[in-house]
N, C-alpha and C positions, 0 to 999 in steps of 0.2 A: 504493500500499500504506499502511495506517495505521501510525502510530508504535507501536513496542513495544520492550521490552528482553528480554534473555535472561540467565538465571543459569546458570552452568556450573562444573564442576570440570575440572581438567586435570592431566596427569601423575600419574594414579592417585590423585587426591585431595590432592596436595601443593599445588595451586594453586586459588584461588577466582577466578572471573572473571565480569565483567558487561559487556554491550555494549548499546548503545541506538541506535535510529534515532529522532531527535527533530525531524525537519524540520517536521512540521505544528505541534507545540507551540511551537517557536521562531518559526515563521511567524505563529502567532496572537499571540504576544507582540510581534512586530515590527509587526503591523497595529494592535494595540490601543494601542501606545505610540509609533507612527510613528518608530521608531528608525532612525537613519542607520547605514551599514554597520559602522563601528567599534563603536558601541554594540550593534548586533545581534550582532556577533561575541562581545563580552565577555558580554553577557547570555545569549546562546545557549550558550556554553561552560559558564557557570555552571548554566543549566537542565539541560544534559546530564549534568553531574557531579551535580547535585542529585537528579535522578530516579533515578540509579544508587545514590546513597547512601540514598535513600528505600527502595529495594528491599532494603536490608540490614536494614530495620526490620520490625516485626511488627504485626499487628492495627491498632489505632487510633494507633499511634505516628507522630510526624512530626518534622520538623526544619526549621530555618531557617539559611540560609547568608547571612552578611553580609560583603561585601568593601568595605573602605574603604581604598583605596591612596593617597589624597592627589592623585590625578589629576583632570583636568577632568570625567570621567564622574561623579564623586561616588560615592555609595553604590550598590552592586548588592545587591539583596535578593531571595532566592529561597526559597520554601516548597515542601516536598515531603512525601510520605507513603508508606506501604507499599503503596498501592493504585495507584501509577503516576500519581497526580495531582500536577501541578506548576504553580506560578504564580510570576511574578517581574516586577521592574521595575528600571530604572536612573534615578538622579536627573536626569541631564542626557542625554536621548536624542539630542540634536542636536549632537554633537561630531564634527568632521571634521579629519583631517590627511592629508598626502600619504602615499603608501606608504612603508614603511620601507626600509632598505638591502637587504633580501631581496626587495623587490617585493611585500610583504604588508601587510595592514592593521596599523597600528601600535597594537595593543591594549595593549602594555606602556606606552607613552606616555599613552594615554588612562586606563588604570586607575591608573597610578602605582605606585611601589615603596616608598613611605614610609607604611606602615599595616599593618593587620591583616586576616587572614582568620579569621572566627569561625563556629563551628558550635554551634547550640543544639538539643539533642535533647529532645523531650518523650516520654518512654517510660512515662508513666503513674504516675510516682512523685511524691512531694511536691516534691522538688527536680529541676530540670532538669540535664542533663549539658551542660556548656559546655566546648568546646575552642577554643583561640585560638592562632594562630601568626603571626609576621611574614610579610608578603608578600616572597617571595624573587626572584620573576621578573616578575610582572605579566602574564605570558602565560596564567596561570591553570592550565593542565594541570600544570606543575611546582609550582605553589603548592599544588594539591590533593594531589599526590604528597608534598610536604613535610609537609602536615597529617597525612596518614595515618601517616607514619614518625615524626613528632615527637609528635603529640598522642595517637594511638591505638596507637603502637608496632607498627604493621602494615606491614612492607615492601611497598610498592605501586608501581605505575606507572599514571599516569592520562593518557590521551590524549583530547582533546576538540577538535572542529573545527566551524566554520560557514562555509559558502560563501554569498555574497550575489550576487544577480543585479544587472545594471546598473540595474534599476528599483527597487532597494532591497529587493525581496522575497527570501525565503529559498530558495536552490537546494537545499541539503542541510545537515543537521546531525546530529551523533551523536558517539559516543565509546566508550571502553572503560576499565574498571578491572581491573587484574590484581593479585592479592594473594597473597603467599607464606604458606602455613600453617606453624604450628610444626612443626619437625622436617624441613622440606624439605631434600633432599640437595644437595650442591654441584654435582653434574652438571646437575640441573634448573635451579638458579640460573644457571649458566653458559650453558645452552641458551637460556633466556629472555632473558638480557642480550644475547646475540648476535642473536637474532631482533629484539629491540626496536631495536637499532642498525641493522639492515638493512631493517626494514619502512618503507615510504613514510610520510610524514606522514599523520595520521588524516584531514585534510581531503581529501587525494588519494584515500584509500580510499573515503570516503563519496561523493566525486564520481564514482567508478566505479559507484556504485549498490549497493555491497555491503550485504547484510542483516546484522543483528547477528550471526547465526550465522557468516556468511562473514568478518566482521570478526575474530572470535575465531580462526577457522581460519587467517587470514592472519597474525595476531600470534603465535599459539602453535603452529601446525601442526595440520592437520585430524586426524591420527592421535592427537593428544594430548588432544583436547577432547571432553568429554561434556556435552551440553546437558541441564540439569535441568528447566527450565521457562521459560515466557515470561509477560509481563505487558503488557497494553495501556497506552500512555502518552498522557495527554491534558493540555492546558492547562486547568485547572479552578480557578475562584475560588470561595471560600467566602462572598463577600459577598452581601448581599440587602437589600432595602428594610426588612425586619423588623429586621435587625441594626443598620442605621443608625437606625432608629426607637428602638430600645432605647438607643442611644448618646445620642440627643437627649433622651430621658426623663431620663437621668442628669445632664443639664446643670441641671435644676431649673426650677421654674415661672416664676421671674422672667426667666431668660435666654430661655426659649421665648416668653414674652410680648413680650420685646424684639425677637425675630425677627419676630413677627407685626406689631408696630407699625412697624418700620423697613422691612422688605422685603415683608411680606405672603406670604412663602413661604420656603422653605429649600432649598438645593442641597447635595448631598453627592456626593463622587467617591471611588471606591476607587483607592488607589494601585496595587494589584496588577494590576487589569484595565481601569482607566480608565472603568468603567461609571459613569454619572451617575444619580442619584436625585433626583427633585423632590418636595418635600413642599408641598402647597397650603396655603392659610390654614385650610381646614376640617380638614385632616389634622393640622396643627399645634395647632389647638384641641383635638382629641381627645387628642393626645400630652400636651398640657398638663394635661388632666384626669387622665391616667395619672400624671403627675409629682406631681400634688397628693396 
């Protein structure tokens, strides 16, 4: 089954909820960046959160998540939009540690806890909306929860998980975001808090093959959930040879001439998807004319 997310209301409209199956998108990121398990888990959790946050946007709006926790993974960067398209990378994809004291991938150690989680939203206005919070956990689900509560003043619970196969491929990935609407009653809050304490970790839920709908039913109770709609999710990059060509044009005639003389060609690589673009000497000559 292809990746998709669902949007839902629960408890008579008092709760807004999102859930996603992102196995293929995270798997595509893993293949493109050759991430090792800890990097796959950190990047995959961020991709899952990012695609659900993108679903909160409209039209052509998009957002960028940047996680810089001071750990050996370096920076995690994820872009997403309102169409279910997501892309992302991690600075150091080949980080490895032994399992932590709970027998799990030590994502906290790899991400670090001395830094910031930043969200930049492009909602079509002159100025971007930027929210930034300190990293409080490094496990990322708690960090996104803290972001919503602190930066957007929306009481939320974020659960994200990634399971990695022995051959480093992605077995399963997904997650949920639960948000309380203004005016929610205490009984509903207590009910959700109790269910969140009792529900298994999200990685175990997605390992059971639960669909996004079933994930929300498990977290909130089937009788309480009303699914509104669904959205396909894909790892999609906006890079192209034309975009890189325009970037080379902006370097100016002298620098392009220098490329031609020194190397006879130019190579460009996209950080987000690792796609490589080669520009031949003839192509560079044409680009140089455009720069002129």
